[in-house]
Every structure is written in structure tokens, then in C-alpha cells.
The first five atom37 places (N, CA, C, CB, O) and aatype in JSON, in Angstrom:
{
  "aatype": [20, 20, 20, 20, 20, 20, 20, 20, 20, 20, 20, 20, 20, 20, 20, 20, 20, 20, 20, 20, 20, 20, 20, 20, 20, 20, 20, 20, 20, 20, 20, 20, 20, 20, 20, 20, 20, 20, 20, 20, 20, 20, 20, 20, 20, 20, 20, 20, 20, 20, 20, 20, 20, 20, 20, 20, 20, 20, 20, 20, 20, 20, 20, 20, 20, 20, 20, 20, 20, 20, 20, 20, 20, 20, 20, 20, 20, 20, 20, 20, 20, 20, 20, 20, 20, 20, 20, 20, 20, 20, 20, 20, 20, 20, 20, 20, 20, 20, 20, 20, 20, 20, 20, 20, 20, 20, 20, 20, 20, 20, 20, 20, 20, 20, 20, 20, 20, 20, 20, 20, 20, 20, 20, 20, 20, 20, 20, 20, 20, 20, 20, 20, 20, 20, 20],
  "atom_mask": [
    [1, 1, 1, 1, 1],
    [1, 1, 1, 1, 1],
    [1, 1, 1, 1, 1],
    [1, 1, 1, 1, 1],
    [1, 1, 1, 1, 1],
    [1, 1, 1, 1, 1],
    [1, 1, 1, 1, 1],
    [1, 1, 1, 1, 1],
    [1, 1, 1, 1, 1],
    [1, 1, 1, 1, 1],
    [1, 1, 1, 1, 1],
    [1, 1, 1, 1, 1],
    [1, 1, 1, 1, 1],
    [1, 1, 1, 1, 1],
    [1, 1, 1, 1, 1],
    [1, 1, 1, 1, 1],
    [1, 1, 1, 1, 1],
    [1, 1, 1, 1, 1],
    [1, 1, 1, 1, 1],
    [1, 1, 1, 1, 1],
    [1, 1, 1, 1, 1],
    [1, 1, 1, 1, 1],
    [1, 1, 1, 1, 1],
    [1, 1, 1, 1, 1],
    [1, 1, 1, 1, 1],
    [1, 1, 1, 1, 1],
    [1, 1, 1, 1, 1],
    [1, 1, 1, 1, 1],
    [1, 1, 1, 1, 1],
    [1, 1, 1, 1, 1],
    [1, 1, 1, 1, 1],
    [1, 1, 1, 1, 1],
    [1, 1, 1, 1, 1],
    [1, 1, 1, 1, 1],
    [1, 1, 1, 1, 1],
    [1, 1, 1, 1, 1],
    [1, 1, 1, 1, 1],
    [1, 1, 1, 1, 1],
    [1, 1, 1, 1, 1],
    [1, 1, 1, 1, 1],
    [1, 1, 1, 1, 1],
    [1, 1, 1, 1, 1],
    [1, 1, 1, 1, 1],
    [1, 1, 1, 1, 1],
    [1, 1, 1, 1, 1],
    [1, 1, 1, 1, 1],
    [1, 1, 1, 1, 1],
    [1, 1, 1, 1, 1],
    [1, 1, 1, 1, 1],
    [1, 1, 1, 1, 1],
    [1, 1, 1, 1, 1],
    [1, 1, 1, 1, 1],
    [1, 1, 1, 1, 1],
    [1, 1, 1, 1, 1],
    [1, 1, 1, 1, 1],
    [1, 1, 1, 1, 1],
    [1, 1, 1, 1, 1],
    [1, 1, 1, 1, 1],
    [1, 1, 1, 1, 1],
    [1, 1, 1, 1, 1],
    [1, 1, 1, 1, 1],
    [1, 1, 1, 1, 1],
    [1, 1, 1, 1, 1],
    [1, 1, 1, 1, 1],
    [1, 1, 1, 1, 1],
    [1, 1, 1, 1, 1],
    [1, 1, 1, 1, 1],
    [1, 1, 1, 1, 1],
    [1, 1, 1, 1, 1],
    [1, 1, 1, 1, 1],
    [1, 1, 1, 1, 1],
    [1, 1, 1, 1, 1],
    [1, 1, 1, 1, 1],
    [1, 1, 1, 1, 1],
    [1, 1, 1, 1, 1],
    [1, 1, 1, 1, 1],
    [1, 1, 1, 1, 1],
    [1, 1, 1, 1, 1],
    [1, 1, 1, 1, 1],
    [1, 1, 1, 1, 1],
    [1, 1, 1, 1, 1],
    [1, 1, 1, 1, 1],
    [1, 1, 1, 1, 1],
    [1, 1, 1, 1, 1],
    [1, 1, 1, 1, 1],
    [1, 1, 1, 1, 1],
    [1, 1, 1, 1, 1],
    [1, 1, 1, 1, 1],
    [1, 1, 1, 1, 1],
    [1, 1, 1, 1, 1],
    [1, 1, 1, 1, 1],
    [1, 1, 1, 1, 1],
    [1, 1, 1, 1, 1],
    [1, 1, 1, 1, 1],
    [1, 1, 1, 1, 1],
    [1, 1, 1, 1, 1],
    [1, 1, 1, 1, 1],
    [1, 1, 1, 1, 1],
    [1, 1, 1, 1, 1],
    [1, 1, 1, 1, 1],
    [1, 1, 1, 1, 1],
    [1, 1, 1, 1, 1],
    [1, 1, 1, 1, 1],
    [1, 1, 1, 1, 1],
    [1, 1, 1, 1, 1],
    [1, 1, 1, 1, 1],
    [1, 1, 1, 1, 1],
    [1, 1, 1, 1, 1],
    [1, 1, 1, 1, 1],
    [1, 1, 1, 1, 1],
    [1, 1, 1, 1, 1],
    [1, 1, 1, 1, 1],
    [1, 1, 1, 1, 1],
    [1, 1, 1, 1, 1],
    [1, 1, 1, 1, 1],
    [1, 1, 1, 1, 1],
    [1, 1, 1, 1, 1],
    [1, 1, 1, 1, 1],
    [1, 1, 1, 1, 1],
    [1, 1, 1, 1, 1],
    [1, 1, 1, 1, 1],
    [1, 1, 1, 1, 1],
    [1, 1, 1, 1, 1],
    [1, 1, 1, 1, 1],
    [1, 1, 1, 1, 1],
    [1, 1, 1, 1, 1],
    [1, 1, 1, 1, 1],
    [1, 1, 1, 1, 1],
    [1, 1, 1, 1, 1],
    [1, 1, 1, 1, 1],
    [1, 1, 1, 1, 1],
    [1, 1, 1, 1, 1],
    [1, 1, 1, 1, 1],
    [1, 1, 1, 1, 1],
    [1, 1, 1, 1, 1]
  ],
  "atom_positions": [
    [[88.99, 103.27, 116.92], [88.92, 102.06, 115.97], [89.09, 102.31, 114.79], [87.81, 101.38, 115.94], [89.04, 103.34, 114.12]],
    [[89.32, 101.22, 114.57], [89.75, 100.7, 112.94], [88.85, 100.95, 112.3], [90.05, 99.26, 112.57], [87.75, 100.78, 112.81]],
    [[88.93, 101.37, 111.13], [87.97, 101.69, 110.22], [87.63, 100.15, 109.68], [88.52, 102.83, 109.07], [88.33, 99.15, 109.82]],
    [[85.94, 100.31, 108.82], [85.56, 99.41, 108.44], [85.49, 98.75, 107.15], [84.85, 99.53, 108.81], [85.35, 97.56, 106.89]],
    [[85.67, 100.39, 105.93], [84.97, 100.24, 105.06], [86.69, 100.19, 104.07], [83.59, 101.47, 104.92], [87.72, 100.33, 104.74]],
    [[86.78, 100.03, 102.83], [88.1, 100.41, 102.4], [88.25, 101.97, 102.34], [88.39, 99.79, 101.02], [87.27, 102.67, 102.56]],
    [[89.67, 102.6, 102.0], [89.98, 103.93, 101.97], [90.86, 103.69, 100.76], [90.63, 104.6, 103.33], [91.49, 102.68, 100.44]],
    [[90.72, 105.27, 99.96], [91.43, 105.48, 98.6], [92.16, 106.34, 98.82], [90.74, 105.81, 97.45], [91.99, 107.06, 99.8]],
    [[93.34, 106.53, 97.84], [94.24, 107.44, 97.74], [94.92, 107.63, 96.36], [95.11, 107.17, 98.69], [95.87, 106.93, 96.01]],
    [[94.4, 108.59, 95.6], [94.78, 108.75, 94.51], [95.94, 109.86, 94.94], [93.63, 109.07, 93.52], [96.17, 110.57, 95.92]],
    [[96.58, 109.58, 93.54], [98.11, 110.32, 93.24], [98.31, 110.94, 91.8], [99.38, 109.16, 93.39], [97.8, 110.21, 90.95]],
    [[98.8, 111.87, 91.37], [99.24, 112.17, 90.18], [100.81, 113.12, 89.88], [98.04, 112.84, 89.69], [100.66, 114.34, 89.91]],
    [[101.84, 112.74, 89.68], [103.06, 113.58, 89.96], [104.21, 113.33, 89.05], [103.53, 113.36, 91.35], [104.9, 112.32, 89.2]],
    [[104.48, 114.27, 88.03], [105.4, 114.61, 87.67], [106.93, 114.28, 88.33], [105.02, 115.64, 87.59], [107.35, 114.87, 89.33]],
    [[107.75, 113.18, 87.56], [109.25, 112.92, 88.53], [110.08, 113.28, 87.52], [109.71, 111.23, 89.18], [110.18, 112.6, 86.5]],
    [[110.69, 114.29, 87.7], [111.91, 114.51, 87.34], [113.09, 113.78, 86.85], [112.17, 114.91, 88.07], [113.42, 112.92, 87.66]],
    [[113.84, 113.82, 85.81], [114.94, 113.41, 85.55], [115.72, 112.88, 86.95], [115.55, 114.47, 84.8], [116.06, 113.67, 87.83]],
    [[115.97, 111.34, 87.03], [117.39, 111.07, 88.43], [116.18, 111.44, 89.66], [119.35, 112.73, 88.45], [116.74, 111.59, 90.74]],
    [[115.32, 111.53, 89.72], [113.86, 112.16, 90.99], [113.66, 110.39, 91.29], [111.7, 113.36, 89.96], [113.8, 109.5, 90.45]],
    [[113.37, 110.26, 92.53], [112.68, 109.31, 93.24], [110.88, 109.99, 93.99], [113.95, 108.84, 94.48], [110.66, 111.17, 94.29]],
    [[110.16, 109.12, 94.1], [108.65, 109.53, 94.36], [108.09, 108.36, 95.23], [107.71, 109.72, 92.87], [107.92, 107.18, 94.9]],
    [[107.81, 109.07, 96.61], [107.07, 108.09, 97.35], [105.75, 108.41, 97.63], [107.66, 107.8, 98.52], [105.64, 109.12, 98.63]],
    [[104.52, 108.08, 96.97], [103.02, 109.1, 97.21], [102.53, 108.22, 98.68], [101.43, 108.95, 95.49], [101.35, 108.29, 99.03]],
    [[103.21, 107.65, 99.24], [102.45, 107.3, 100.45], [102.91, 108.08, 101.86], [102.61, 105.72, 100.63], [102.25, 107.88, 102.88]],
    [[103.98, 108.94, 101.87], [105.01, 109.67, 102.48], [103.65, 110.55, 103.13], [106.36, 110.49, 101.38], [102.81, 111.13, 102.44]],
    [[103.66, 110.47, 104.75], [102.63, 111.46, 105.17], [101.28, 110.64, 104.61], [102.89, 113.13, 104.44], [100.42, 111.51, 104.48]],
    [[100.99, 109.97, 104.42], [99.51, 109.79, 104.11], [99.06, 109.0, 105.36], [99.18, 108.96, 102.63], [99.93, 108.29, 105.87]],
    [[97.7, 109.03, 105.99], [96.61, 108.81, 106.75], [97.18, 107.51, 107.49], [95.2, 108.67, 105.87], [97.54, 107.51, 108.67]],
    [[97.22, 106.16, 106.46], [97.2, 104.99, 106.22], [98.56, 104.19, 105.88], [96.35, 104.96, 105.33], [98.57, 102.96, 105.94]],
    [[99.61, 104.87, 105.55], [101.19, 104.68, 105.18], [101.48, 103.51, 106.37], [102.32, 106.36, 105.36], [102.32, 102.63, 106.17]],
    [[100.64, 103.61, 107.73], [101.01, 102.15, 108.53], [99.67, 102.34, 109.08], [102.51, 101.95, 109.78], [99.27, 103.18, 109.9]],
    [[98.98, 101.29, 108.39], [97.91, 101.02, 109.26], [97.73, 100.76, 110.1], [97.4, 100.58, 109.16], [98.76, 100.17, 110.42]],
    [[96.66, 100.7, 111.42], [96.24, 99.98, 112.61], [95.49, 98.72, 112.75], [95.58, 100.74, 113.22], [95.03, 98.27, 113.8]],
    [[95.4, 98.14, 111.42], [94.58, 97.07, 111.27], [95.14, 96.44, 110.25], [93.23, 97.33, 111.09], [96.0, 97.06, 109.63]],
    [[94.85, 95.29, 109.91], [95.67, 94.16, 109.05], [94.75, 94.47, 107.82], [95.66, 92.3, 109.69], [93.59, 94.64, 108.2]],
    [[94.84, 94.55, 107.0], [94.26, 94.6, 105.69], [94.55, 94.3, 104.19], [94.04, 95.51, 105.68], [95.41, 93.41, 104.2]],
    [[94.26, 94.6, 102.98], [94.23, 94.06, 101.69], [94.75, 95.34, 101.09], [92.78, 93.47, 101.14], [94.18, 96.39, 101.39]],
    [[95.81, 95.35, 100.25], [96.21, 96.09, 99.28], [96.3, 96.35, 98.02], [96.77, 96.13, 99.38], [97.15, 95.66, 97.47]],
    [[95.48, 97.45, 97.01], [95.41, 96.47, 95.88], [95.9, 98.15, 95.39], [93.71, 95.36, 95.28], [95.28, 99.13, 95.8]],
    [[97.2, 98.27, 94.38], [97.86, 99.54, 94.06], [97.88, 99.74, 92.43], [99.39, 99.53, 94.7], [97.93, 98.58, 92.02]],
    [[97.86, 100.38, 91.6], [97.68, 100.46, 90.38], [98.37, 101.87, 90.05], [96.23, 100.27, 90.05], [98.23, 102.95, 90.62]],
    [[99.0, 101.58, 89.17], [99.97, 103.23, 88.38], [100.34, 102.69, 87.0], [101.9, 103.83, 89.34], [100.69, 101.61, 86.52]],
    [[100.09, 103.9, 86.58], [100.26, 104.18, 85.38], [100.87, 105.38, 84.7], [99.29, 104.05, 85.06], [100.34, 106.49, 84.74]],
    [[102.03, 105.13, 84.07], [103.21, 106.19, 83.65], [102.55, 106.91, 81.95], [105.1, 105.06, 83.41], [101.76, 106.48, 81.12]],
    [[103.16, 107.86, 82.03], [102.96, 108.77, 80.7], [103.86, 108.32, 79.78], [103.19, 110.33, 80.86], [103.7, 108.43, 78.57]],
    [[104.77, 107.82, 80.3], [106.36, 107.37, 78.99], [106.86, 105.9, 79.68], [108.31, 108.93, 79.1], [106.47, 105.37, 80.72]],
    [[107.84, 105.47, 78.71], [108.03, 104.23, 79.76], [109.39, 104.95, 79.81], [107.88, 102.31, 79.27], [109.71, 105.99, 79.24]],
    [[110.47, 103.79, 81.02], [111.12, 104.22, 81.34], [111.01, 103.8, 83.2], [111.0, 105.41, 80.65], [111.83, 103.05, 83.71]],
    [[109.98, 104.37, 83.9], [109.69, 104.83, 85.11], [109.75, 103.36, 85.91], [108.25, 105.71, 85.13], [109.27, 102.35, 85.41]],
    [[110.29, 103.38, 86.97], [110.72, 102.27, 87.6], [109.76, 102.45, 89.12], [112.54, 102.27, 87.7], [109.45, 103.47, 89.74]],
    [[109.4, 100.57, 89.46], [108.32, 100.92, 90.8], [108.98, 99.89, 91.36], [106.42, 100.81, 90.75], [109.53, 98.91, 90.85]],
    [[108.86, 100.23, 92.43], [108.88, 99.04, 93.81], [107.74, 99.27, 94.95], [110.49, 99.17, 94.77], [107.33, 100.41, 95.15]],
    [[107.22, 98.12, 95.72], [106.08, 98.29, 96.08], [106.91, 97.26, 97.35], [104.64, 97.92, 95.01], [107.83, 96.47, 97.12]],
    [[106.23, 97.57, 98.78], [106.65, 96.72, 99.97], [105.57, 96.86, 100.85], [108.0, 97.13, 100.68], [105.15, 97.97, 101.18]],
    [[105.09, 95.77, 101.27], [104.71, 96.07, 102.87], [105.12, 95.21, 103.8], [103.3, 96.12, 103.15], [105.44, 94.08, 103.42]],
    [[105.21, 95.56, 105.25], [105.58, 95.15, 106.51], [106.85, 94.04, 105.65], [104.1, 94.42, 107.63], [106.85, 92.81, 105.55]],
    [[107.77, 95.02, 105.17], [109.39, 94.37, 104.96], [109.25, 93.28, 103.76], [110.06, 93.43, 106.56], [110.25, 92.87, 103.18]],
    [[107.39, 92.68, 103.32], [107.97, 91.78, 102.64], [107.84, 92.66, 100.96], [107.15, 90.16, 102.94], [107.25, 93.72, 100.74]],
    [[108.54, 91.84, 100.07], [108.25, 92.87, 98.35], [107.28, 92.21, 97.77], [109.62, 92.93, 96.98], [107.25, 91.02, 97.46]],
    [[106.35, 93.15, 97.64], [105.06, 92.8, 96.6], [105.08, 92.92, 95.13], [103.95, 93.67, 96.89], [104.27, 92.45, 94.33]],
    [[106.42, 93.81, 94.82], [107.15, 93.94, 93.58], [108.31, 94.51, 93.62], [106.52, 94.57, 92.7], [108.45, 95.68, 93.98]],
    [[109.38, 93.65, 93.23], [110.62, 94.05, 92.9], [110.33, 95.15, 91.85], [111.51, 92.88, 92.43], [109.28, 95.31, 91.22]],
    [[111.6, 95.95, 91.78], [111.6, 96.73, 91.29], [111.47, 96.81, 89.55], [112.45, 97.07, 91.9], [112.33, 96.17, 88.95]],
    [[110.72, 97.35, 88.93], [110.33, 96.87, 87.67], [109.34, 98.14, 86.81], [109.47, 95.38, 87.97], [108.66, 99.02, 87.32]],
    [[109.5, 97.92, 85.84], [108.82, 98.93, 84.79], [107.51, 98.95, 85.39], [108.78, 98.45, 83.12], [106.92, 98.05, 85.99]],
    [[106.95, 100.7, 85.0], [105.49, 100.79, 85.13], [104.79, 101.21, 84.17], [105.12, 101.5, 86.05], [105.02, 102.13, 83.39]],
    [[103.58, 100.2, 84.26], [103.03, 100.2, 82.43], [103.21, 101.61, 82.08], [101.13, 99.74, 82.03], [103.5, 102.43, 82.95]],
    [[103.05, 101.92, 80.87], [103.42, 103.49, 80.25], [101.84, 103.57, 79.42], [105.23, 103.59, 78.88], [101.05, 102.63, 79.38]],
    [[101.66, 104.74, 78.87], [100.51, 105.06, 78.07], [99.45, 105.39, 78.46], [100.19, 104.3, 77.43], [98.33, 105.19, 77.98]],
    [[99.94, 106.17, 79.82], [98.57, 106.54, 80.49], [98.88, 108.52, 80.09], [98.49, 105.87, 82.73], [99.82, 109.09, 79.55]],
    [[97.69, 108.99, 80.63], [97.69, 110.15, 80.39], [97.65, 111.23, 81.74], [96.63, 110.22, 79.49], [96.87, 111.14, 82.69]],
    [[98.33, 111.9, 81.6], [98.58, 112.67, 83.07], [97.46, 113.08, 83.52], [99.46, 113.91, 83.09], [96.76, 113.75, 82.76]],
    [[96.99, 112.79, 84.94], [95.82, 113.43, 85.82], [94.99, 112.16, 85.59], [95.04, 115.06, 85.28], [94.04, 112.15, 86.38]],
    [[95.0, 111.32, 84.95], [94.32, 110.23, 84.75], [94.12, 109.23, 85.67], [94.74, 109.77, 83.88], [94.74, 108.24, 85.27]],
    [[93.57, 109.02, 86.66], [93.83, 107.58, 87.65], [93.27, 106.52, 86.97], [93.12, 107.56, 89.2], [92.09, 106.53, 86.6]],
    [[94.34, 105.28, 86.7], [94.27, 103.83, 86.21], [93.45, 103.38, 87.33], [95.75, 102.97, 86.01], [93.25, 103.6, 88.52]],
    [[92.86, 102.18, 85.78], [91.02, 101.79, 86.68], [91.91, 100.34, 86.35], [88.66, 102.23, 85.61], [93.08, 100.09, 86.05]],
    [[90.59, 99.49, 86.61], [90.96, 97.86, 86.76], [90.48, 97.86, 85.1], [89.85, 96.63, 88.18], [91.2, 97.07, 84.49]],
    [[89.85, 98.28, 84.55], [89.24, 98.33, 83.06], [90.87, 98.21, 82.22], [88.16, 100.14, 82.66], [90.76, 97.37, 81.32]],
    [[92.01, 98.67, 82.27], [92.98, 98.9, 81.57], [94.54, 98.84, 82.58], [92.57, 100.26, 80.88], [95.68, 99.1, 82.2]],
    [[94.2, 98.52, 83.57], [95.74, 98.25, 84.52], [95.54, 97.34, 85.46], [96.37, 99.53, 85.41], [94.59, 97.35, 86.24]],
    [[96.64, 96.3, 85.41], [96.23, 95.03, 86.46], [96.77, 95.97, 87.96], [97.38, 93.11, 86.06], [97.37, 97.04, 88.07]],
    [[96.34, 95.18, 88.78], [96.76, 95.71, 90.24], [98.01, 94.93, 91.01], [95.42, 95.57, 91.24], [98.26, 93.73, 90.91]],
    [[98.64, 95.79, 91.69], [99.38, 94.97, 92.45], [98.66, 94.69, 94.01], [100.81, 95.66, 92.5], [98.52, 95.69, 94.71]],
    [[98.24, 93.49, 94.51], [97.83, 93.05, 95.72], [98.73, 92.54, 96.81], [97.04, 92.19, 95.46], [99.58, 91.7, 96.56]],
    [[98.59, 92.93, 97.77], [98.99, 92.25, 99.04], [98.39, 92.45, 100.21], [100.14, 92.47, 99.32], [97.42, 93.21, 100.24]],
    [[98.81, 91.85, 101.31], [98.97, 91.87, 102.46], [98.9, 93.47, 102.99], [100.15, 91.11, 102.67], [99.65, 94.08, 102.23]],
    [[98.27, 94.51, 104.08], [99.14, 95.36, 104.56], [99.32, 94.99, 106.01], [98.72, 96.73, 104.31], [98.31, 95.36, 106.6]],
    [[100.18, 94.41, 106.84], [100.2, 94.4, 108.14], [99.67, 95.53, 109.1], [101.36, 94.18, 108.35], [100.0, 96.65, 108.69]],
    [[99.0, 95.53, 110.17], [99.04, 96.04, 111.32], [100.15, 96.54, 112.07], [98.58, 95.33, 111.87], [100.77, 95.91, 112.93]],
    [[100.38, 97.85, 111.65], [101.66, 98.36, 112.52], [103.16, 98.46, 111.55], [101.92, 97.1, 113.91], [104.29, 98.78, 111.91]],
    [[102.66, 98.06, 110.28], [103.9, 98.19, 109.46], [103.53, 99.17, 108.25], [104.44, 96.68, 108.92], [102.43, 99.28, 107.69]],
    [[104.55, 99.76, 108.02], [104.49, 100.4, 106.76], [103.81, 99.65, 105.4], [105.9, 100.72, 106.51], [103.49, 98.47, 105.22]],
    [[103.73, 100.79, 104.54], [103.38, 100.2, 103.11], [104.27, 101.07, 102.62], [101.81, 100.24, 102.44], [104.56, 102.13, 103.18]],
    [[104.68, 100.73, 101.7], [105.83, 101.72, 100.52], [105.37, 101.6, 99.55], [107.38, 101.36, 100.2], [104.69, 100.59, 99.35]],
    [[105.54, 102.6, 98.5], [105.57, 102.54, 96.89], [107.13, 103.71, 96.62], [103.64, 103.34, 96.05], [107.35, 104.9, 96.81]],
    [[107.61, 102.98, 96.29], [108.64, 104.46, 95.44], [109.03, 103.57, 93.91], [110.78, 105.07, 96.65], [109.19, 102.43, 93.49]],
    [[109.02, 105.41, 93.37], [108.85, 105.29, 91.96], [110.41, 105.93, 91.95], [107.38, 106.18, 91.12], [110.79, 106.6, 92.9]],
    [[111.06, 105.73, 91.1], [112.24, 105.91, 90.34], [112.21, 106.38, 89.01], [112.86, 104.83, 90.3], [111.36, 106.01, 88.21]],
    [[113.2, 107.27, 88.71], [113.28, 108.09, 86.77], [114.72, 107.96, 86.69], [112.72, 110.26, 86.42], [115.56, 108.69, 87.23]],
    [[114.96, 106.73, 85.77], [116.51, 106.82, 85.46], [116.58, 107.14, 83.8], [117.37, 105.22, 85.89], [117.3, 106.66, 82.91]],
    [[115.6, 108.07, 83.78], [115.48, 108.68, 82.06], [116.06, 109.8, 82.21], [113.92, 109.0, 81.29], [116.57, 110.33, 83.19]],
    [[115.87, 110.28, 80.59], [116.43, 111.66, 80.38], [115.37, 112.95, 80.6], [116.98, 111.68, 78.85], [115.58, 114.15, 80.48]],
    [[114.26, 112.29, 80.94], [113.08, 113.35, 80.91], [112.05, 113.1, 82.02], [112.28, 113.3, 79.49], [111.89, 112.05, 82.63]],
    [[111.31, 114.34, 82.2], [110.48, 113.66, 83.71], [109.41, 113.04, 82.62], [109.61, 115.09, 85.28], [109.2, 113.25, 81.43]],
    [[108.8, 112.14, 83.66], [107.36, 111.13, 83.41], [106.43, 111.56, 84.68], [107.74, 109.11, 83.5], [106.74, 112.14, 85.73]],
    [[105.47, 111.19, 84.32], [104.1, 111.49, 84.94], [103.77, 110.2, 85.46], [102.94, 112.05, 83.93], [103.78, 109.29, 84.63]],
    [[103.4, 109.81, 87.04], [103.15, 108.78, 86.86], [101.6, 109.11, 87.88], [104.42, 107.72, 87.18], [101.58, 109.7, 88.96]],
    [[100.32, 108.49, 87.09], [99.13, 108.3, 88.0], [99.1, 106.9, 88.9], [97.83, 108.33, 87.06], [99.57, 105.87, 88.43]],
    [[98.52, 106.95, 90.21], [98.26, 106.05, 90.61], [96.92, 105.97, 91.81], [99.44, 105.72, 90.89], [96.61, 106.97, 92.45]],
    [[96.37, 104.92, 91.96], [95.64, 105.04, 93.27], [95.91, 103.73, 94.18], [94.02, 105.22, 92.98], [96.1, 102.65, 93.62]],
    [[95.93, 103.82, 95.59], [96.06, 102.59, 96.2], [94.4, 102.5, 97.12], [97.67, 102.62, 97.25], [93.66, 103.38, 97.57]],
    [[94.3, 101.08, 97.1], [93.11, 100.82, 97.95], [93.44, 99.73, 98.58], [91.81, 100.65, 97.28], [93.85, 98.62, 98.24]],
    [[93.09, 100.47, 99.97], [93.54, 99.66, 101.11], [91.98, 99.12, 102.08], [94.74, 100.78, 102.1], [91.28, 99.91, 102.72]],
    [[91.72, 97.52, 101.96], [90.42, 97.37, 102.68], [90.89, 96.33, 104.21], [89.12, 96.5, 101.42], [91.72, 95.43, 104.26]],
    [[90.0, 96.88, 105.34], [90.61, 96.29, 106.03], [89.82, 94.84, 106.11], [90.83, 97.09, 107.16], [88.66, 94.6, 105.76]],
    [[90.87, 93.88, 106.72], [90.25, 92.55, 106.88], [89.68, 92.23, 108.34], [91.3, 91.49, 106.5], [90.05, 92.9, 109.3]],
    [[88.87, 91.29, 108.44], [88.59, 90.61, 109.18], [86.92, 91.04, 109.4], [89.61, 90.68, 110.2], [86.26, 91.32, 108.4]],
    [[86.4, 91.08, 110.49], [85.15, 91.92, 110.75], [84.77, 92.21, 112.2], [83.97, 91.25, 110.15], [85.75, 92.29, 112.94]],
    [[83.69, 92.36, 112.72], [83.09, 92.8, 113.76], [82.29, 91.29, 114.65], [82.04, 94.05, 113.14], [81.9, 91.26, 115.81]],
    [[82.26, 90.44, 113.86], [81.38, 89.8, 113.96], [79.94, 89.49, 114.02], [81.66, 89.67, 114.36], [79.18, 90.4, 113.68]],
    [[79.44, 88.4, 114.39], [77.88, 88.48, 113.95], [77.15, 88.37, 112.74], [77.46, 89.49, 114.22], [75.98, 88.6, 112.43]],
    [[78.19, 87.95, 112.1], [77.49, 87.28, 110.28], [78.32, 86.74, 109.81], [77.04, 88.26, 108.95], [79.54, 86.95, 109.86]],
    [[77.52, 85.72, 109.14], [78.26, 84.65, 108.62], [79.0, 83.55, 109.07], [78.89, 85.04, 108.1], [79.72, 82.96, 108.25]],
    [[78.95, 83.22, 110.14], [79.49, 82.55, 111.24], [78.66, 81.4, 111.02], [79.41, 83.25, 112.67], [77.74, 81.51, 110.21]],
    [[78.89, 80.08, 111.74], [77.77, 78.91, 111.85], [76.71, 79.63, 112.34], [78.09, 77.62, 112.85], [76.64, 80.85, 112.51]],
    [[75.47, 78.35, 112.64], [74.35, 78.96, 113.69], [74.52, 78.36, 115.2], [72.7, 78.54, 113.15], [74.86, 77.21, 115.46]],
    [[74.4, 78.78, 115.58], [74.54, 78.67, 117.12], [73.26, 77.31, 117.47], [74.12, 80.52, 118.01], [72.19, 77.23, 116.87]],
    [[73.72, 76.37, 118.58], [72.4, 75.63, 118.85], [72.39, 74.34, 118.18], [71.16, 76.42, 118.39], [72.92, 74.24, 117.07]],
    [[71.69, 73.13, 118.88], [71.3, 72.25, 117.74], [69.95, 72.14, 116.45], [71.23, 71.21, 118.45], [69.28, 73.12, 116.12]],
    [[69.84, 71.17, 116.03], [68.86, 70.53, 115.92], [67.11, 71.46, 116.02], [69.23, 69.5, 116.97], [66.63, 71.3, 117.15]],
    [[66.57, 71.96, 115.47], [65.26, 71.96, 115.94], [64.03, 70.85, 115.58], [64.88, 73.17, 115.54], [63.92, 70.26, 114.51]],
    [[63.38, 70.76, 116.46], [62.31, 69.74, 116.34], [61.11, 70.11, 115.7], [61.95, 69.27, 117.56], [60.82, 71.29, 115.47]],
    [[60.55, 69.34, 115.47], [59.03, 69.97, 114.49], [58.15, 69.58, 115.71], [58.41, 68.95, 112.61], [58.28, 68.68, 116.54]],
    [[57.11, 70.67, 115.54], [56.13, 70.42, 116.55], [54.83, 69.89, 116.15], [55.92, 71.56, 117.22], [53.97, 69.67, 117.0]]
  ]
}
């Protein structure tokens, strides 16, 4: 049975010069068994780190710089980091790829929030039946 509440997965990783990192490798929901919405927050300790985000073959973020200025080990939040938001399709991989083309190691901190779409029914819909008569 699919989940009904949001799930999160934080990471903090030092990426060596010339190295790559995919934080979602082997994550339980890397390939969700339900349709969902993803929010991804990333922040690096220095400038130069690049990030690409895709879901179900759709590019949510073309390779571009990661926001810099973070402190290693501190999970970014909505107060100081703009998330990348997109759809996670059922049985399709969500991928986040970091690439460090600089000459030194850079630490990236991030978190993904995966929220299931849809519901079980029984709420929020139109009322059944016609108008009720007065007695």
C-alpha cells in the first residue's frame, strides 16, 4: 500500500574535486510506487558545485550552480533556500546528480521531500443527493 504522508531524506556529503554524487542511490523512494510531488533543497559550502535534477525523464533543473554559503552539516530550509519542485511519476526514478568541477572538495547539504498525490477518497468531494426539503 502506498504511503499517505510526506517522506523526507536529508544528506550531507563532501564531494572531492572532479567527483560526482547521487544522494538518492538506494533510497527507498528513489523509484516511488505512487505519483507524488518532490521538493529538493540543496546548498553547498563553496561556489562551483553543479546540480542536475530529473524525474521520470523530465529535467526539473538543467545542470547549474548550487546555492553556496551553507555550513557543512546544516540541512537547508525554506527560510534560506528556494526548492526545486516537480512531479515524481509512479515507478519512475527521481535523480539528483552533483558534479564538482573545481580544484577542491565541496560539501553539499540537501533534503528531498516526497509528498504523495491523490487520496483515498471520502473527503473534499461534492455532496451526494439532491436538495433537502424543509419539514
